[in-house]
N, C-alpha and C positions, 0 to 999 in steps of 0.2 A: 203061758204068757198071754196077756190080754191083747186084743186087736190093736189098741193104741200103742202098747209097748212094742208089738211086732212091727208096726208101721214106723215107729221111731227108730228101732234098730235097723230096719231095712233102709230107712232114709239116710242114716249115717253111712251105711255101706254104699248106697248109690252116690252120696256126696263124695266119698273117697274115690269112686270109680269115674267121676265126671271129667277126668283129665281127657283132653281132646286127643283124637288120633293125630299124631304129629306129622305135619307136612311143612316143608320149608321151601323157600324160593329155589327154583331149579328142579324140584322133584317132579316126576312124571307119574300121573295117576292113570292106571288102566291103559298105558301105552297110547293115550289119546290127549291128555290135558297137562299143560305145563303150568305149574304153580308159580305165581308172581308174588303174592303176599297174603297174609291172613287178613280177613275183612271183619271178623267179629264172631260172636256166639249168640245163640238163642237157647231156649230150654231144650229143644229137640236136636239141635245140630250145631256144628262148627263150620264157619264159612271161610272160603278161600277165593280170592280173585285170581283168575287164570285165563289162559287162552289155549287154543289148540296147539299141538306140537308143530303142525304145518305152519301156522301163523307165526309161531316163535322162530322157526328156522328161516322163514321168509324175511322177517324183520331183521334178524341178525345178519343175513346176507346183504342187506341194504345198509348195515351199520346203524340201525335204529333200535330203539327200545320197544319191545312188544307191548301192545295195548291190551289191558284186561277187558275182555268182552264177555266173560262168563263168571257167574257166581256158583261155585261148587259147594253144595251143602252136604257135609259128611254127617250122617245120622249117628248119634251117640251109640256106641256099641252095646251099652247095657240095655238098650231098648230092643235089641235083636238077638238076645242070647238063646232064645228057644230055637230048636232045630227047624230049619226051613223058613224062619221068619224073614230073613233078608230077601230070599227068592220070592216069597209071597208078597212082600212090599213092592218089589220091582214089578211084578205082574199087575198089581193093583194100580200102580202109577202110570203104566204104559199108555193107557188111553188119554191121560191128561195132557200128553204131548200135542194132541190135536187142537188144544184150546189156544185162542189168541184174542187178546183184548187189551186196549191201552192202559187199563188200570189193573192188569193181571200180570204177575211175573211169569213169563212164558217158560215152560219146561221144555228143554231140547233133548235131554238124555237122562236115563236112569240106569244104574248098573250096580251090581254087587261088588264089594271089596273083600274078598275072602281073607286076605292077610290081616285086615283090621277087624274082621268079623262085623262088617258094617255094610252100608249101602250109600250110594252117592246120587244126589239129585242135582243136575246141571241146569241152571236158569240163565237166561239172557240178562246180563248185568246192566247194559245201557248206561255205562258210566258217563258217556258224553251227552246224555239226555237228562238234564236236571241234576247232574253230579252224582256222586256215589250214593248220597242219601244217608238217612239215619233211621234206625228202627224206631217205631213209634213208642215202644216202652222206654227207650233211652230218652226220647224227647219228653215223655211224661215225667221222668225223674228230674230232668233239667228244669222243667217248668212246674215242679211240685208246689212251690210257694205262691207264685204269681198266677198260675193257671194259664190256659189257652184262651185266646179270644173266641167268642161264640161263633163268629163267622168262620174261623178255621175249623172248629169242631164240626159245624154243619157241612162244610165243604168236604172234609174227610169222610164223614158218614155218607154223603151224597155219592162220592166216587166209589166207595166200597159197595154201596147199594147197587150201583150200575154193574160192577164186576160180579156180584153175587147173582143178580138177575140174569146176567149172561150165562153164568155157570148153570143155573137152574133150567134155563131154556135149552141147554145142551144135555140135560139129563144128568148133571153132576152136582155134587155137594162139596163144600169146603169142610164142614163138620168140626172144625177146631179153631174158631176165630179167637185170637188173642192179640194183645198189643205187639208182641214180638213176631207176629206173622205179617206185619204191615211195614213196608219200607216207605218212608216219607221223603219225597224229592220235591224240588222247586217246581217241577212241571206236573205234579200230581202224585198220587199214591201208587204203590205196586203191592197188590195182595199176593203174598207168597204162601208156601207150605200147603198148597191146595191139595186136599186129599191125603196129606201126610199123616195127620193125627189119627184119622179113622182107619188108616191102613196098617197101623202098628198094633202089636199085641196089647190088649186092653190093660192088663194088670201092671206091667212095667211102665206103660204110658201114664197111668194115673199116679203111680208111686213117684215117678220123676217129677210130675207137676206138683205133687204134694210137697216134695223136697224143696222146690224152688218157690213155693208159696203162691201158686197160680191155680189152685183147685177151684176158687170161686169163679173162674172164667169158663169152667167146664159145664156144659149143659147137664141137668140132673139125669136125663135119660142115659147119658154115657156113664154116669156113676152106677146106674142100675143095670148096666150091660145090655141095654136095649138098643136097637139099631137107630142111627140118626135119620132125620128126614129134613124137609124144608124148614120146619120150625126150629130145628137145631141151629140153623144159621140165623133165624130170626132172633133167637136167644143171644147168640154170639154178637150180633151187630148191636143189639140193645145194651148188652153188658159193656161193650167197648164204648158206646156213647156215654153211658153212665160213668165209666171210669174217667173219661176225658172231662166230663162236666164236674166231676168231684175234685179236680185239681184246683188248688187255691181255695178261695172262699166262694166259688161260683154256685155250688150245689145248694147251700142254704138259701141263697137269694132266689134261685130258680124254684125251689120247693115252696117258698113263701109267695112268689109272684105268679107262678103258672102251674096250678095244681093239675090242669088237664094234661100238660106235658109229663108230669110225674106219673099220672095214671096210665098213660100210653106206654111209658117205659116199664112200669111195674107189671103191666099185663104181658108184655113181651118177655119178661123174666119169670113168668109163672113156672112153678115146678111141674105142673101137668102140661105137656105140649098142646093138648086140645084146648087149653084156655088162652093160648097165645094167638097173635095174628097169623092167618094161614099162609102168608107169603111175605116176601120182602116188599113187594108193591103195596100190600095192605098196611104194613108197618109204616112205610114212608108216607102213605096217604094220611094216616092218623097223626103222624108227626107234623105234617104240613098244617092240618087243621088246628092243632094245638099251638103252633107257632104263629098262625095267622087267623086268630079267632074272628076277625071282622070280615074275612073274605067270603063267608057264607058257605053253606053246604050244598047249594044247588049247582055250583060250578063243576064242570067236568075237567079234571086235570089229566095231563099226559100219562101219569103213572097208572091211572085207573084203566088198565088193559087186562087182557086175558091172564089167568093164573097159569104159569108154566106147568108142564107135566111133572109129576113126581119123579125126581131123579133117583137113580140107583146108587147106593153107596159102594157097590162092588165094581167089577171090571167090565160090565156090559157096555156096549156102545150105544150112543144115542140113535134115534130113528132117522135123523137127518144129519148130514155132515155139518160141523160147526162153521158158522160164517166167520170170515176174517174181517176185523175192524181196524181202522187206523185212527190215531188220535185226532186227525184233522177232520174226518168225515163222520165220526160217531156222535150222534145226537144224545144229549142228556135225557134220561127218562124222567127227570125231575129237575126243573131249572129254577124253582122259586124258593127253595129252602135257604140258599145262600149264594152270594155273588162269587165271582172269581176271586182268587186270593187278593184281599183288599190291602191297600197301603197301611202299614203299621202292623200287619199280621206277622206271626212268628217266622213264616217262610221268607217274607221280604226282609225282615230284620236280620235273618242269618246272612243274606246276601249283602246287606248294608254293612254288617259287622265285618265280613270278609274284606270288602273294599276298604273300609276304614283301617283295618290292620295292615293291608298291603301299602296304603298311602303313608301310614305312620312309619313303616319300615323304610320306604324310600326317602322320606324326609330325614330320618335318623341317619341313613347312610350318607346323604349329602352333607349333613352337619359334621359327621366324622371325617369325611374327606377334607372339608374346609379347615377343621382344626389341625389335621395332620400337615396340610400345606403351610399353615401359619407357623407351626413349630419348626418346620424345615428352613423356611426363608427368613424367619424373624419378623417382627412387626414392621409395618411400613412407617415412613417418616412421619405421616400425620398422626400415627398412633403413639410415637415416642414422646415422652413428656419433655417440655421445654425447660432447659436448665435455668436456674435463677441468674439474674445479671450479677457480674463480678464487679465490685467496687474497689478501686485501687486507692489506697491512702498513701500519699507521698509526704514524706517528712519536710517540714519547712526549712529551707536553707537560706542563709543571708544572701542578698543580691550582691554581685561584685560591685565594687566601687570604681 
C-alpha cells in the first residue's frame, strides 16, 4: 500500500475512533472533579466544564447550583494508545502548572484516566471573567465570509505574542499553535494547550491533525520529527495571523497594498527554521515596521529587548521561578500595533447582539401578557365599535276628529 493510501485508511480509522470519552453531568472524574456540562471539542481533546467535588457539595448544602470554575480537557484516547504514553504526557505537563499569565490558560492539574486510556488536563475556566468564550477556530468559521476587522486581528496577535514571550522567558514552548488552542473572550484571549501537542507521540498526533485538515498549521520541523524551538512558535503565530487575515476578502487587499507585511509573514513561515525571525519579539518588531512604514527605523520600541533563553521542550525546569502576573498590572510588550478592542469590533458586536436578544425577549414577553389579559377581560368600551343609529318608521294614522 502506498503512503497516501495508508494515511487515508488510517485517517478513516481515526475518524471512527474520535468519539469522545463520555462524561455526563454528575459524573465524578478521578474522585476530584464534578462534571457540570460538556463545553466543546478541539482536535486533540474533548472539554467539560466542572468544579471540584468539595465545591459541588458545599453549593448543594447551601441550596445553590455549583459554578463551573474548571475546564477539563480529556485527551482523545487514540493519541495515547502506545504503552506509557499517558504517563509520559502527564510528566511532561507537570512543570507547566507553575506558569501564570493573564493571556494564558492556567493549568492546575494533570492526571491519567486509566479507564478511558487517556489523560486529563484541568485548566482554570474563568467563566465569570469575559464569559465562557469561544474557540478562535469557531469564530473564524462564523466570520468566514465577512472576515475579522484588522484591529481585532492585531489585538489577538498582540496578546498571543505577550503570552508566548512569557512562556519563552520561563524556558518553555507552546509548540503547537493552532486556532483551536486559543479561547477568545471579551476581556482578551486565553492561550491553551500549552505543551500538549509536543508532549504527545508524534505519529498519532500528525495523523489526527491530517484527518481534521489542520496539517498546514504544523511547523515543518515537526513533520520531519525534529525537536521544536523558539522558531516553532514564530511559525505558529505567523500562520495564525495569516489564517485570520485570509478570512473574507482581506488578504488580496493586504497583499496588494502592503508587500512589506506579506514578506514579514512569509519569512516567519519559512520551511527552514533558520530563515525565520529568531524570536517572537523580532517577529513583532518587523510587523510593527510593516504596519507603520512612516514611523522610521531609528526609534527604539519596547519590544526590542533581550532575546529570552532557548526553552526546553522537555520537562526540565527554568533557571528562575516564573513570575506571577495579573491582568491589571502586566504591561504590554508592544502597545502600538493595535488599540484596545475598538467599537464595532467582533467582540463588542457579540455583547451588543446578546443585549439585543435579551431586550427583544423581554418586549415579546410583555406583548404576550398584554394580549392574554385582553382576551380574558374582553375589549374596553372605547375599543368596542359604536352601533349604527336605529331609525323608527311609524305608519301614518289619521288624527282623531
